[in-house]
C-alpha positions as CSV (number, residue, x, y, z in Angstrom):
1,M,66.5,17.0,35.9
2,S,66.4,20.3,37.8
3,L,65.3,21.1,41.4
4,V,62.5,23.2,41.9
5,F,61.4,24.7,45.2
6,A,57.6,23.9,45.2
7,A,56.2,27.1,46.8
8,C,53.2,27.1,48.8
9,S,50.4,29.7,48.5
10,G,49.0,28.9,51.9
11,D,49.2,31.7,54.7
12,D,49.4,31.0,58.4
13,G,47.0,33.8,59.3
14,G,49.8,36.0,60.7
15,T,50.1,34.0,64.0
16,D,53.4,34.1,65.7
17,A,54.0,30.6,66.1
18,S,57.1,30.9,68.3
19,A,55.2,33.0,70.6
20,G,52.7,30.1,71.3
21,P,49.1,30.7,72.8
22,T,48.3,29.8,76.4
23,S,45.1,28.0,75.3
24,G,43.3,27.5,72.0
25,P,40.9,24.9,70.4
26,G,42.3,21.5,70.7
27,I,45.5,22.5,72.9
28,G,43.8,21.7,76.4
29,S,42.6,18.4,75.0
30,I,46.3,16.9,74.3
31,G,47.6,17.0,78.0
32,P,46.7,18.3,81.7
33,S,44.4,21.4,81.2
34,A,46.3,24.5,81.4
35,G,45.8,26.4,84.9
36,T,44.2,23.4,86.9
37,D,45.4,22.6,90.5
38,S,45.5,19.0,89.5
39,S,48.3,19.2,87.1
40,T,50.7,21.1,89.8
41,S,49.2,20.1,93.4
42,G,51.9,19.2,95.8
43,D,54.8,19.4,93.4
44,D,57.4,22.3,93.8
45,D,59.8,21.3,91.1
46,D,58.9,22.8,87.7
47,D,61.6,21.0,85.9
48,D,59.5,17.7,87.1
49,D,56.3,19.1,85.8
50,D,57.8,20.2,82.3
51,D,59.1,16.5,82.0
52,A,55.7,15.2,82.9
53,T,53.8,17.3,80.4
54,A,56.5,16.4,77.6
55,S,56.0,12.8,78.6
56,T,52.3,13.1,78.4
57,T,52.2,15.3,75.2
58,N,54.9,13.5,73.3
59,G,55.5,9.9,74.8
60,N,51.6,8.8,75.3
61,M,50.7,9.7,71.5
62,G,52.9,7.5,69.7
63,G,54.7,9.7,67.4
64,T,57.9,9.3,65.7
65,P,60.9,10.9,67.1
66,C,63.2,12.9,64.9
67,S,65.9,15.6,64.7
68,S,65.5,16.5,61.1
69,D,63.4,15.9,58.0
70,D,65.6,12.9,57.2
71,D,64.2,11.0,60.1
72,C,60.6,11.4,58.8
73,A,61.0,10.1,55.3
74,D,58.7,7.2,56.1
75,A,56.8,8.4,58.9
76,A,53.1,7.6,58.9
77,E,52.6,11.0,60.5
78,G,54.4,13.1,57.6
79,P,57.8,13.8,56.4
80,H,58.7,16.8,58.3
81,C,60.4,17.1,61.8
82,C,58.5,19.5,64.0
83,T,60.7,22.3,65.5
84,E,60.1,24.9,68.3
85,D,59.0,27.5,66.1
86,K,56.2,25.3,64.8
87,A,55.2,23.9,68.1
88,V,51.8,25.2,68.0
89,A,50.9,24.0,64.8
90,C,52.1,20.4,65.2
91,F,50.8,20.3,68.9
92,M,49.8,16.6,68.4
93,H,53.2,15.5,69.0
94,G,55.3,18.7,69.6
95,P,58.8,19.6,68.7
96,G,61.1,16.7,68.1
97,F,58.3,14.5,66.6
98,C,57.3,13.9,62.8
99,W,54.3,15.5,61.3
100,T,53.0,17.0,58.0
101,D,53.4,20.8,57.5
102,P,50.8,22.0,55.3
103,D,53.0,25.1,54.6
104,I,56.0,23.1,53.4
105,C,55.9,21.0,50.3
106,G,59.6,20.5,50.5
107,E,62.0,20.4,47.6
108,Y,61.0,18.0,44.7
109,D,62.4,17.1,41.2
110,S,60.5,18.9,38.4
111,Q,59.8,16.2,35.6
112,T,60.2,17.3,31.8
113,P,58.0,14.6,30.1
114,V,59.4,14.0,26.5
115,L,57.3,12.3,24.1
116,V,59.4,9.5,22.6
117,P,59.3,10.0,18.8
118,P,57.7,7.2,17.0
119,N,59.4,6.2,13.5
120,V,56.7,6.7,11.1
121,M,56.9,5.7,7.4
122,L,54.7,7.3,4.6
123,V,54.0,5.0,2.0
124,L,52.5,7.2,-0.9
125,D,50.4,6.2,-3.9
126,K,52.2,7.8,-7.2
127,S,50.2,5.9,-9.5
128,G,48.8,7.2,-12.8
129,S,45.4,7.4,-11.3
130,M,46.6,10.1,-8.7
131,F,47.5,12.5,-11.3
132,N,45.0,11.8,-14.2
133,P,42.9,14.8,-14.9
134,D,39.8,12.5,-15.1
135,N,40.1,11.8,-11.6
136,F,40.2,15.6,-10.6
137,W,38.1,16.3,-7.4
138,D,36.4,19.0,-5.6
139,H,39.1,19.2,-3.0
140,D,37.7,21.9,-0.9
141,L,34.1,21.1,-1.3
142,D,32.9,24.3,-2.5
143,D,31.0,23.0,-6.0
144,M,29.3,19.9,-4.6
145,D,26.5,20.7,-7.3
146,D,29.2,20.4,-9.9
147,D,28.1,23.8,-11.7
148,G,31.3,25.6,-11.7
149,F,29.9,28.2,-9.2
150,N,30.7,28.4,-5.4
151,D,27.8,27.0,-3.6
152,M,27.9,29.5,-1.0
153,D,28.0,32.4,-3.3
154,P,26.8,31.8,-7.1
155,M,28.2,34.9,-8.1
156,M,31.8,33.6,-7.6
157,M,33.5,30.9,-9.5
158,A,34.5,27.7,-7.6
159,T,37.9,26.9,-7.3
160,E,39.4,24.8,-9.8
161,K,39.1,20.9,-9.4
162,Q,42.4,19.3,-8.6
163,S,44.5,16.2,-8.8
164,R,44.5,13.8,-5.8
165,W,48.2,14.0,-5.7
166,K,48.1,17.8,-5.4
167,S,45.7,17.3,-2.3
168,L,47.9,14.4,-0.9
169,H,51.0,16.7,-1.2
170,G,49.4,19.5,0.7
171,V,48.5,17.3,3.5
172,V,51.6,15.7,3.7
173,N,53.3,19.0,3.7
174,Q,51.1,20.1,6.4
175,I,52.0,16.8,8.6
176,V,55.8,16.7,8.3
177,S,55.9,20.6,8.9
178,T,53.7,20.5,11.9
179,F,55.2,17.3,13.5
180,N,58.7,17.7,12.4
181,E,60.0,17.7,16.0
182,S,57.9,15.1,17.6
183,M,58.1,12.2,14.9
184,N,60.9,10.5,13.0
185,L,59.2,10.5,9.3
186,G,60.1,9.0,6.0
187,A,58.6,8.3,2.8
188,Q,58.2,5.7,0.3
189,L,56.7,5.8,-3.3
190,F,55.0,3.3,-5.1
191,P,55.7,3.1,-8.0
192,S,59.0,5.0,-7.9
193,K,59.5,7.8,-9.9
194,D,60.7,5.6,-12.6
195,G,57.3,4.0,-13.1
196,V,55.6,4.7,-16.5
197,A,52.2,3.8,-18.1
198,V,53.1,0.5,-19.7
199,L,51.5,-2.9,-19.5
200,G,54.6,-4.6,-17.8
201,P,57.3,-4.8,-15.2
202,Q,58.4,-0.8,-15.9
203,A,54.7,0.2,-14.3
204,C,55.5,-1.5,-11.1
205,V,59.2,-0.5,-10.2
206,V,59.6,0.4,-6.4
207,N,63.2,1.4,-5.1
208,D,64.5,-1.3,-2.4
209,E,65.1,1.8,0.0
210,P,62.8,4.6,0.6
211,E,62.9,8.0,-1.0
212,A,63.4,9.3,2.2
213,A,65.0,7.2,5.1
214,V,63.4,7.7,8.5
215,A,65.0,10.5,10.6
216,P,64.3,13.3,12.9
217,G,63.6,16.7,11.4
218,N,63.1,15.2,8.3
219,A,60.0,17.6,6.6
220,M,62.4,19.3,3.9
221,T,63.9,16.1,2.7
222,I,60.5,14.3,2.2
223,L,59.1,17.4,0.4
224,S,62.2,17.4,-1.9
225,V,62.0,13.6,-2.9
226,I,58.4,13.3,-3.8
227,P,56.7,14.8,-6.8
228,P,55.7,18.5,-6.3
229,P,52.1,19.4,-6.0
230,G,51.4,20.8,-9.6
231,D,53.0,17.6,-11.3
232,L,50.8,15.9,-13.7
233,S,53.4,13.4,-15.2
234,G,53.4,10.7,-12.4
235,A,52.4,7.2,-14.1
236,G,52.5,3.5,-13.4
237,G,50.6,0.9,-11.5
238,T,49.8,0.4,-8.0
239,P,52.6,-2.0,-6.2
240,A,51.5,-1.3,-2.8
241,E,52.9,-4.5,-1.4
242,K,56.2,-3.7,-2.9
243,G,56.0,-0.3,-1.2
244,I,55.0,-1.7,2.2
245,T,57.8,-4.5,1.9
246,S,60.6,-1.9,1.5
247,A,59.1,0.3,4.2
248,V,58.9,-2.6,6.6
249,N,62.3,-3.6,5.9
250,H,63.7,-0.2,6.5
251,L,61.9,0.1,9.7
252,N,63.2,-3.4,10.8
253,G,66.8,-1.9,10.3
254,L,66.3,0.7,12.9
255,E,67.9,0.8,16.4
256,L,64.7,1.6,18.7
257,V,65.3,3.4,21.9
258,E,63.0,2.4,25.0
259,N,59.2,2.6,24.3
260,Q,59.8,3.8,20.9
261,E,57.5,2.3,18.1
262,N,57.3,1.8,14.2
263,Y,54.4,2.7,12.2
264,V,53.3,2.5,8.4
265,I,50.7,5.0,6.9
266,L,49.7,3.7,3.7
267,I,47.8,6.1,1.1
268,T,46.1,4.9,-2.0
269,D,43.5,5.4,-4.3
270,G,43.0,1.8,-5.4
271,A,43.3,-1.9,-5.0
272,A,47.0,-3.0,-5.0
273,N,48.4,-4.8,-8.4
274,C,51.7,-5.4,-9.9
275,S,51.9,-8.7,-7.8
276,V,55.4,-10.2,-7.6
277,S,53.4,-13.6,-8.0
278,A,52.2,-12.6,-11.5
279,M,52.7,-15.0,-14.1
280,D,52.9,-12.7,-16.8
281,D,52.2,-8.6,-18.0
282,A,48.5,-9.3,-18.2
283,A,48.3,-10.5,-14.5
284,L,50.0,-7.5,-13.2
285,L,46.7,-5.8,-13.7
286,D,45.2,-8.2,-11.1
287,Y,44.7,-7.4,-7.7
288,D,47.7,-8.3,-5.6
289,E,46.6,-10.8,-2.8
290,N,50.2,-10.6,-1.2
291,L,49.1,-7.2,0.3
292,V,47.1,-8.3,3.4
293,P,49.5,-11.1,4.5
294,T,52.6,-8.7,4.2
295,I,50.8,-6.0,6.2
296,A,49.7,-8.9,8.7
297,A,53.3,-10.1,9.1
298,A,54.5,-6.8,9.9
299,A,52.0,-6.4,12.6
300,A,53.1,-9.6,14.4
301,Q,56.8,-10.1,13.8
302,P,58.2,-12.7,16.2
303,G,61.2,-11.6,17.8
304,Q,61.0,-8.0,16.4
305,A,59.0,-4.8,17.1
306,S,55.7,-4.7,15.8
307,I,55.1,-2.4,12.7
308,K,51.4,-1.5,12.6
309,T,50.0,-0.1,9.3
310,Y,47.1,2.6,9.3
311,V,45.5,2.5,5.9
312,V,43.8,5.6,4.3
313,G,41.8,5.4,1.1
314,V,41.6,8.1,-1.6
315,D,38.0,8.4,-3.0
316,I,37.5,4.9,-2.7
317,K,34.1,3.4,-4.1
318,D,32.2,0.5,-2.2
319,E,31.7,-1.4,-5.7
320,V,33.3,-3.8,-8.0
321,D,35.8,-2.4,-10.3
322,A,36.8,-3.5,-14.1
323,N,39.0,-6.2,-12.5
324,N,36.3,-7.6,-10.4
325,I,37.8,-6.3,-7.2
326,N,36.0,-4.0,-4.5
327,P,38.6,-2.0,-3.4
328,F,36.7,-0.8,-0.4
329,Q,36.6,-4.5,0.9
330,V,40.2,-5.1,0.4
331,L,41.5,-2.2,1.9
332,N,39.1,-3.0,4.8
333,D,41.1,-6.4,4.9
334,A,44.3,-4.6,4.9
335,A,43.4,-2.1,7.7
336,I,42.4,-5.1,10.0
337,A,45.6,-6.6,9.3
338,G,47.4,-3.6,10.0
339,G,46.2,-4.0,13.7
340,V,45.2,-0.3,13.9
341,P,41.8,-0.3,12.0
342,K,39.2,2.6,12.1
343,E,36.4,2.1,14.9
344,D,33.5,1.8,12.6
345,P,31.5,-1.1,12.1
346,V,31.7,-0.8,8.2
347,E,34.7,1.1,7.2
348,K,37.8,-0.2,8.7
349,F,40.2,2.0,6.9
350,Y,40.1,6.0,6.8
351,N,38.2,6.9,3.3
352,A,38.6,10.3,2.1
353,T,36.5,11.8,-0.6
354,N,38.3,15.3,-0.8
355,Q,41.1,17.1,0.9
356,I,39.2,18.2,4.0
357,E,38.6,14.5,4.9
358,L,42.0,13.6,3.9
359,Q,43.6,15.9,6.3
360,E,41.2,15.0,9.1
361,A,42.2,11.3,8.5
362,L,46.0,12.1,9.0
363,D,45.4,14.4,11.9
364,G,43.3,11.4,13.4
365,I,46.1,8.9,12.8
366,I,48.6,11.3,14.1
367,G,46.4,11.7,17.3
368,D,46.8,8.0,17.8
369,V,50.6,7.6,16.9
370,L,51.5,10.5,19.4
371,D,50.3,9.4,23.0
372,C,49.1,12.0,25.4
373,T,49.3,9.8,28.4
374,I,52.3,11.0,30.9
375,P,53.3,8.7,33.7
376,I,54.5,10.7,36.9
377,E,57.5,9.1,38.1
378,G,57.5,8.3,41.7
379,G,54.0,9.3,41.7
380,V,52.7,12.8,43.1
381,P,54.8,14.2,46.1
382,P,52.8,14.3,49.3
383,N,50.7,17.4,49.8
384,T,51.3,18.3,45.9
385,Q,49.8,18.4,42.6
386,P,51.3,18.6,39.2
387,V,51.4,22.1,37.4
388,L,52.1,21.9,33.9
389,E,53.4,24.2,31.5
390,I,54.0,24.4,27.8
391,D,54.3,27.0,25.2
392,N,53.7,30.0,27.8
393,M,50.5,28.4,28.9
394,T,49.9,27.0,32.4
395,Y,47.7,24.3,33.4
396,E,47.0,23.8,37.1
397,D,43.9,22.2,38.4
398,P,43.1,19.0,37.2
399,I,39.9,18.4,35.1
400,D,37.5,15.2,35.4
401,F,38.7,12.4,33.2
402,A,35.3,12.1,31.6
403,D,35.8,15.6,30.2
404,C,38.9,14.9,28.5
405,D,37.7,14.8,25.2
406,T,35.8,18.3,25.4
407,M,38.2,20.5,27.5
408,D,41.7,21.9,27.6
409,G,43.7,20.5,30.7
410,W,44.7,17.5,32.1
411,A,43.2,14.5,34.3
412,F,44.5,11.7,36.3
413,T,43.8,8.6,34.7
414,D,42.9,6.8,38.0
415,D,42.8,7.0,41.7
416,S,46.5,6.2,41.9
417,M,47.5,9.5,40.6
418,T,50.5,8.1,39.1
419,E,49.5,8.8,35.2
420,I,47.8,11.8,33.7
421,E,46.2,12.4,30.3
422,L,46.7,15.4,28.6
423,C,43.6,16.9,26.8
424,G,42.5,19.3,24.1
425,A,44.6,22.2,23.3
426,L,47.5,20.6,26.2
427,C,47.6,17.5,24.2
428,S,47.9,19.2,20.7
429,S,50.7,21.5,22.0
430,Y,52.6,18.3,23.3
431,Q,52.3,16.5,20.2
432,V,53.9,19.3,18.1
433,L,56.5,20.2,20.7
434,G,57.5,17.1,22.0
435,Q,58.0,18.0,25.6
436,L,56.5,19.9,28.5
437,E,57.4,21.1,32.2
438,M,55.7,19.3,35.3
439,T,56.4,21.0,38.5
440,F,54.2,20.5,41.9
441,K,52.5,23.1,44.1
442,C,51.2,22.8,47.8
443,A,47.7,21.2,47.5
444,V,47.0,21.8,51.3
445,Q,46.6,25.1,52.7
446,G,47.6,26.0,56.1
């Protein structure tokens, strides 16, 4: 932590404080009036007069005596010791007494708030339906009438529909690349790349260890171990519970630093199946009722750090499927069990019907995971206010906390001024870069 001198922008107006005025507003009211006979009548001893005046000026005002600023650290009058050259400005008690000097903020520690990187495991659906051409979708919403032409320009062909996996790959690419410095990321596939399109256990295989273990700067590793965007060979069932179990076991094995948290982001296009409780191959097609209890147990682990699970659905319909399961309802249940449901009276998971919504869902989740609330260690030093700098941008004056959702900058979260909230672009930059610089400037002008 480096020391910075908080320079003041105030101006003393050019007054020569060392000379001192013989009269002025407020000066005469402190002691005997200057130039009156009553102050010196019958007394030829100038030294005695000076002592009396000093006694009246200093002793009767109840000031805290001092010889240096160290003596004033806890003084009610202020943290600085008045000196002869400041006598006019600190006339209340005069030289040798504590006061608050508006032109001196002092020397304070700068603070470098660093975002504690959360551990985030991406649990990704690699089932056959994510690759099946029958499930290709209008990922960029340029052909909502499905006529093959661009809705905004009927003379142009619409972009080709693409697989759900290609869209998911694009969003994962963007997330891991953008937040590579501020999150420890990992990836778990369900089923694994060994999953095949058969009615049997081979469709439900999941690796005991994630394809990409959670680690800092992990973007390239994650992108190298998941299927490429144009792959159409993905196959298998939807063993989401096995994927969650592997991810949770991995996260539980990590050693956490102070204030570090663990998260799972489950992304799937249907209800879980491939239950470990299935009695035969046909039962592997049934909904896996173990998913919700497994997620709930991870969110409330006795004696271990909580692992909250965000649930993202890929084009989930609110209707009963061929297996008599409503995937919308069971994913709602999973989201509630995960401890971080979406704030919506009906839809508790994040349901995306195209790549744009899928990106928005992941962006919103990352915004929750990467906290933009910053404590100020020791509170704001006297006569100062924070100045925040990040990515060559400086943010000085605070905004109202009520405006934080719509403006860029920072705001105190309450009147104690011990915590600030980063807003808009400042918050986004902090989430990407993982740290910022905070120094202090004079808040009182001389």
